[in-house]
Structures are given as structure tokens and as C-alpha cells.
C-alpha positions in Angstrom: 5.0 1.8 0.0 4.8 -1.7 -1.4 6.9 -3.1 1.5 4.7 -1.3 4.1 1.6 -2.8 2.5 3.0 -6.3 2.5 4.0 -6.1 6.2 0.6 -4.6 7.1 -1.3 -7.3 5.2 0.6 -10.1 6.8 0.1 -8.7 10.3 -3.7 -8.1 9.8 -4.2 -11.6 8.4 -2.4 -13.0 11.5 -4.6 -10.9 13.8 -7.7 -12.1 12.0 -6.7 -15.7 12.5 -6.3 -15.1 16.2 -9.7 -13.3 16.4 -11.5 -16.1 14.7 -10.0 -18.6 17.2 -11.2 -16.6 20.1 -14.6 -15.9 18.6 -15.2 -19.6 17.9 -14.9 -20.2 21.6 -17.7 -17.8 22.6 -20.6 -19.7 24.1 -24.1 -18.5 24.9 -23.3 -18.1 28.6 -20.7 -15.5 27.7 -23.4 -13.3 26.0 -25.9 -13.9 28.8 -23.5 -12.6 31.4 -22.4 -9.7 29.2 -18.9 -11.1 29.6 -16.5 -9.0 27.6 -13.4 -11.1 28.3 -13.3 -12.9 24.9 -13.2 -9.6 23.0 -10.7 -8.2 25.5 -8.4 -11.2 25.0 -8.8 -10.9 21.2 -8.2 -7.1 21.4 -4.9 -7.5 23.2 -3.8 -10.5 21.2 -4.6 -8.8 17.9 -2.7 -5.7 19.0 0.3 -7.7 20.2 0.6 -9.5 16.8 0.3 -6.4 14.7 2.7 -4.3 16.9 5.2 -7.2 17.0 5.2 -7.3 13.1 5.5 -3.5 12.8 8.3 -3.4 15.4 10.3 -6.0 13.4 10.0 -4.2 10.1 9.6 -0.6 11.0 11.1 -0.2 14.5 11.1 3.6 14.3 7.4 3.9 13.5 5.1 4.7 16.4 1.7 2.9 16.5 -1.3 4.9 17.7 -4.3 3.0 19.1 -6.8 2.6 21.8 -5.1 -0.1 24.0 -2.1 -0.2 26.3 -1.0 -2.9 28.6 -1.2 -1.0 31.9 -4.0 -3.2 33.3 -2.5 -6.4 32.0 0.7 -5.7 34.0 -1.2 -5.6 37.3 -0.5 -8.7 39.5 -4.2 -9.4 39.8 -4.5 -9.7 36.0 -1.8 -12.5 35.8 -4.4 -15.1 34.9 -5.9 -12.9 32.2 -2.5 -12.1 30.8 -1.8 -15.9 30.7 -5.0 -16.3 28.6 -3.6 -13.8 26.1 -0.2 -15.5 25.9 -2.0 -18.9 25.4 -4.0 -17.6 22.5 -0.9 -16.1 20.9 0.8 -19.5 21.4 -2.1 -21.1 19.5 -1.1 -18.9 16.6 2.6 -20.0 16.8 3.8 -16.9 18.7 5.4 -18.0 21.9 6.4 -15.3 24.4 6.4 -14.4 28.0 3.9 -12.0 29.6 6.3 -9.1 29.8 7.2 -9.4 26.1 3.5 -9.6 25.2 2.8 -6.4 27.2 5.8 -4.7 25.6 4.3 -5.4 22.2 0.9 -4.2 23.2 2.4 -1.0 24.7 3.8 -0.1 21.3 0.3 0.8 20.4 0.4 3.7 22.9 2.5 5.9 20.6 2.1 9.6 19.8 1.1 10.9 16.3 4.0 12.4 14.4 5.1 12.9 10.8 4.9 9.1 10.1 3.0 6.7 12.2 0.6 3.7 12.1 -2.9 3.7 13.6 -4.5 0.5 14.7 -7.9 -0.7 15.8 -7.2 -4.3 16.8 -10.9 -5.1 16.9 -13.2 -2.5 15.5 -16.8 -3.4 16.3 -16.4 -5.2 19.6 -20.2 -5.9 20.0 -20.3 -7.3 16.5 -17.4 -9.6 17.5 -19.3 -10.9 20.6 -22.6 -11.5 18.8 -21.0 -13.2 15.7 -21.6 -10.2 13.5 -19.2 -7.9 11.6 -16.0 -6.6 13.0 -12.7 -5.5 11.5 -8.9 -5.4 12.1 -8.0 -1.9 10.8 -4.4 -0.7 10.2 -3.3 2.4 8.4 0.0 4.3 7.8 -0.3 8.1 8.1 2.5 10.2 6.6 2.4 14.0 6.9 -1.2 13.9 7.9 -2.4 11.8 5.0 -3.4 8.1 5.0 -0.9 6.4 2.6 -1.4 2.7 3.2 -4.5 0.9 4.6 -5.4 -2.7 5.3 -8.9 -3.6 6.5 -9.5 -7.2 7.5 -13.1 -8.1 7.7 -13.5 -11.7 9.0 -17.3 -11.7 8.6 -17.5 -10.4 5.0 -17.4 -12.5 1.8 -18.0 -16.2 1.1 -20.2 -18.1 3.5 -17.6 -20.7 4.5 -14.5 -18.5 4.1 -12.3 -16.7 6.6 -13.4 -13.2 5.5 -11.9 -10.6 3.2 -8.9 -8.3 3.3 -9.1 -4.9 1.6 -5.7 -3.3 0.9 -5.0 0.2 -0.5 -2.0 2.4 -1.3 -2.7 6.0 -2.1 -2.8 6.5 -5.9 -2.7 2.7 -6.6 -6.2 1.6 -6.0 -7.8 -0.9 -3.6 -7.7 -4.6 -3.9 -9.5 -7.4 -2.0 -8.5 -11.0 -1.4 -9.8 -13.9 0.7 -8.1 -13.9 4.2 -6.7 -17.3 3.5 -5.6 -16.7 -0.1 -3.5 -13.5 -0.2 -2.5 -14.1 -3.8 -6.0 -14.3 -5.1 -6.8 -10.6 -5.2 -9.0 -8.5 -7.5 -9.5 -4.7 -7.9 -12.3 -3.1 -6.0 -14.6 -0.4 -7.3 -17.6 1.4 -5.9 -21.1 1.1 -7.3 -22.0 3.2 -10.4 -25.4 4.1 -9.1 -26.4 7.7 -10.0 -30.1 7.6 -8.9 -30.0 8.6 -5.2 -33.4 7.0 -4.5 -31.9 3.6 -5.4 -29.0 4.1 -3.0 -28.4 1.6 -0.2 -27.5 3.1 3.1 -25.1 1.4 5.5 -25.1 2.5 9.2 -24.0 1.4 12.6 -25.9 -1.3 14.6 -25.3 0.6 17.8 -27.4 3.7 18.2 -24.8 5.2 20.5 -22.3 5.3 17.5 -24.5 7.3 15.1 -27.8 9.1 15.3 -30.3 6.7 13.7 -33.3 9.0 14.0 -31.3 11.6 12.1 -30.3 9.1 9.4 -34.0 8.2 8.9 -34.9 11.9 8.3 -32.1 12.2 5.8 -33.0 8.9 4.1 -36.6 10.1 3.8 -35.6 13.4 2.3 -33.4 11.6 -0.3 -36.3 9.3 -1.1 -34.3 6.1 -0.4 -36.3 3.1 -1.4 -34.2 0.4 0.4 -34.1 -0.4 4.0 -30.8 0.6 5.6 -28.2 -2.1 6.1 -26.9 -2.1 9.7 -23.5 -3.6 10.5 -20.8 -3.0 13.0 -17.3 -1.7 12.3 -15.3 -0.4 9.3 -16.9 -3.3 7.4 -19.3 -0.5 6.3 -16.4 1.3 4.5 -15.5 -2.0 2.8 -19.1 -2.6 1.8 -19.3 0.8 0.1 -15.9 0.3 -1.5 -16.9 -3.0 -3.0 -20.3 -1.8 -4.4 -22.5 -3.4 -1.7 -23.9 -0.1 -0.6 -23.8 3.5 -1.9 -23.6 5.4 1.3 -22.6 5.3 5.0 -23.5 7.9 7.5 -21.9 8.4 10.9 -23.7 11.3 12.4 -22.6 12.9 15.7 -24.7 11.9 18.6 -23.6 15.1 20.4 -21.7 18.1 19.2 -18.7 17.6 21.5 -17.8 14.1 20.2 -14.6 13.8 18.2 -14.1 10.7 16.0 -11.0 8.6 16.7 -8.5 8.3 13.8 -8.3 4.5 14.1 -12.0 4.2 13.5 -11.7 5.8 10.0 -8.2 5.9 8.7 -8.0 2.5 7.0 -11.6 2.6 5.8 -11.4 6.1 4.3 -8.4 5.2 2.0 -10.0 1.8 1.0 -13.1 3.8 -0.2 -11.3 6.7 -1.9 -9.0 4.3 -3.7 -12.1 2.4 -4.9 -13.4 5.6 -6.5 -15.6 6.7 -3.6 -15.6 9.9 -1.6 -15.2 10.4 2.2 -15.9 13.6 4.0 -17.4 15.0 7.2 -21.1 16.0 7.4 -20.3 19.4 5.9 -18.4 17.9 2.9 -15.0 18.7 4.4 -12.3 16.1 3.8 -11.2 14.2 6.9 -8.1 15.7 8.5 -5.8 13.1 10.0 -3.1 15.7 11.0 -4.8 16.7 14.2 -3.5 14.0 16.6 -5.6 11.1 17.9 -9.0 12.5 16.9 -10.6 14.1 13.8 -11.1 17.3 15.8 -11.6 19.5 12.8 -14.4 17.3 11.4 -18.0 16.6 12.5 -19.2 13.1 11.7 -18.5 11.1 8.5 -20.2 10.7 5.2 -19.1 8.0 2.8 -20.4 7.5 -0.7 -19.7 6.1 -4.1 -18.7 9.6 -5.1 -21.3 10.1 -7.7 -24.0 10.8 -5.1 -21.8 12.6 -2.6 -22.9 16.2 -3.1 -26.6 15.2 -3.0 -26.1 13.3 0.2 -24.1 16.0 2.0 -26.6 18.6 0.9 -29.4 16.5 2.4 -27.4 16.1 5.7 -26.8 19.8 5.9 -30.4 20.7 5.0 -31.8 18.3 7.5 -30.7 20.6 10.3 -29.9 17.6 12.5 -26.2 18.3 13.0 -25.4 20.6 15.8 -22.3 22.5 14.8 -18.9 22.0 16.3 -17.4 25.2 17.5 -15.0 25.4 14.6 -16.6 27.9 12.3 -18.9 25.6 10.3 
């Protein structure tokens, strides 16, 4: 899987560069008008770059993601498509609109025995407000995540370009600066065994996770620290690198099914750093069920040492309404 990892890393670094260019152009008026066009341009541009790279190296591998180019192909979207092609050109990738749409449409694949899953910008609101977001890419083979790359432009050194977390199943996780791929180091979770000292990472947006439920669980565990709220799979990276001991994503309603691209890359990055990832019942995440984690309810991420205590607190809190799957 070394070649797969190299291709994935290069693609994610390119996508991060494009996203930074677009994010740098966001002015206050964009936020005042709730204008989502910058993140949409970056979303499409990031997906185009990653799918282009994967198509060159692994033409038979489908890519499963959230976006397709159907809207971009509509005549009234010609100006918007032109903005996407221009931002790609700024990154040295010159192509016509049809070619760009073809690249993007590669992300509309169907899960099979071997496929990639991509979130070209995970944490769109974080992207718009200058907070955390991620470019998340993972290779799933026979229902297991085998390779993961998580690009986090907002993590790491103050003046840097962010960090890239890379993992191969069985070979550990490494992290490197986005601009210095050869300067990598191994990643390991925190060795904290006192749950009251654990730091909790959770979503900024309350629509993504039930914050009131988290606070009940935090109180029952006796957590002494304020929770750290950030967008995107940067939370997985933070737990993997020892910056927090736990991350809870609790279902806001019983019918919601988590999307595989929101968790595939992050889950391998954490487990290969020595941590544990499960659903809220302690069941491992099942990536063999198509585009969603339909056999799982929510997500619990930890440094591993505290996992049983955390899951027990989640279950005991009685705040998770069961999915109709026998739990």
C-alpha cells in the first residue's frame, strides 16, 4: 500500500494548497451575506485535483464522495465553473470545463470491494470562518480502511501550511508539515489513564452532535477541562496526536446515519496512533455497508486507555436513542 499512500498524500497536499488560496480570498462581506460560493469553489476544485490524481494512478478504483458535477454542467453555472477552472489553473492544472467536470464526477462512484472515499472539504463552516477544516481521503478494501490521509490546513505551527496525517493499516500513523513531506514523525495518542483529566473534543456545530448530551456525559465522567470545539476530522487528528483524549459525535436523532467519508480517514489515523474508535455502543465502525455507517450509531474516539469508561458513560447516560438494529 506504499504506492497508494504516496499518491494519496500528494493529491491531498495539492488540494490543501488550492483550499488555502481560496480561503485567503474570503473577505468579511462574504461572511455577512452567508455567501457559500468560496467553499463551493474550493470543494469542487479540491475534488477535481484528488480525483484527477487517483484516475491517473488507479484508473479502475471508484471514488465515493458527496459531490458530483451535475449542477456545474448546467449552462447557467458557466461563470461558476469558470471560477473553478481558474483556481485550478492557479495551482498549475489547466483544463477545460468539461474535463474538470469529468474529474469531479469520478467522485460519484459506488462502493465495491476496493474504492476510495473523499471529503474534499470536511468542515465547510470552519473553512468559511477561518477555523479548522480537513481534506480527507481513505482507501477501503473489503470493508476495511487500509490507507488514510488527513490534511488539516489549520493545525500545527502558527505560520505554517498545516499538517498532513498519513496511515497504513498495521504500519502506524505519521504526520508532516504540508509543505515539507519529507519531515515526518510518528504519531501517538496521549497516555492519560485518569479520565477526570481527559480533554474532550467535539463539533462546533450543534447540528452535528448533541452538545447537551456531551455535557451530561462529561459531568458523569468528572471531566475537569472545558471541551475543545473544532470543525472537521481535525478532531480525529487532535486525539491521534495527543492533543485530546476523547471525541464524541452523538446522534442528534435516531434515524441519522454517519457518512463514510466523514470518518474513514480519521478512524485509521487514530487507531494506527494507538487509539480506539467505535460507535456509542462500543461496536467497531463498519465500512462495508455502502455510503453510510448504517450499522453504527454515532462515534466515540479515544486514546484507547479510557475507551471502556467513556463508552460505559455514554451508554449509562441514556441519551442515545437506539437505532432499530438490535442494540
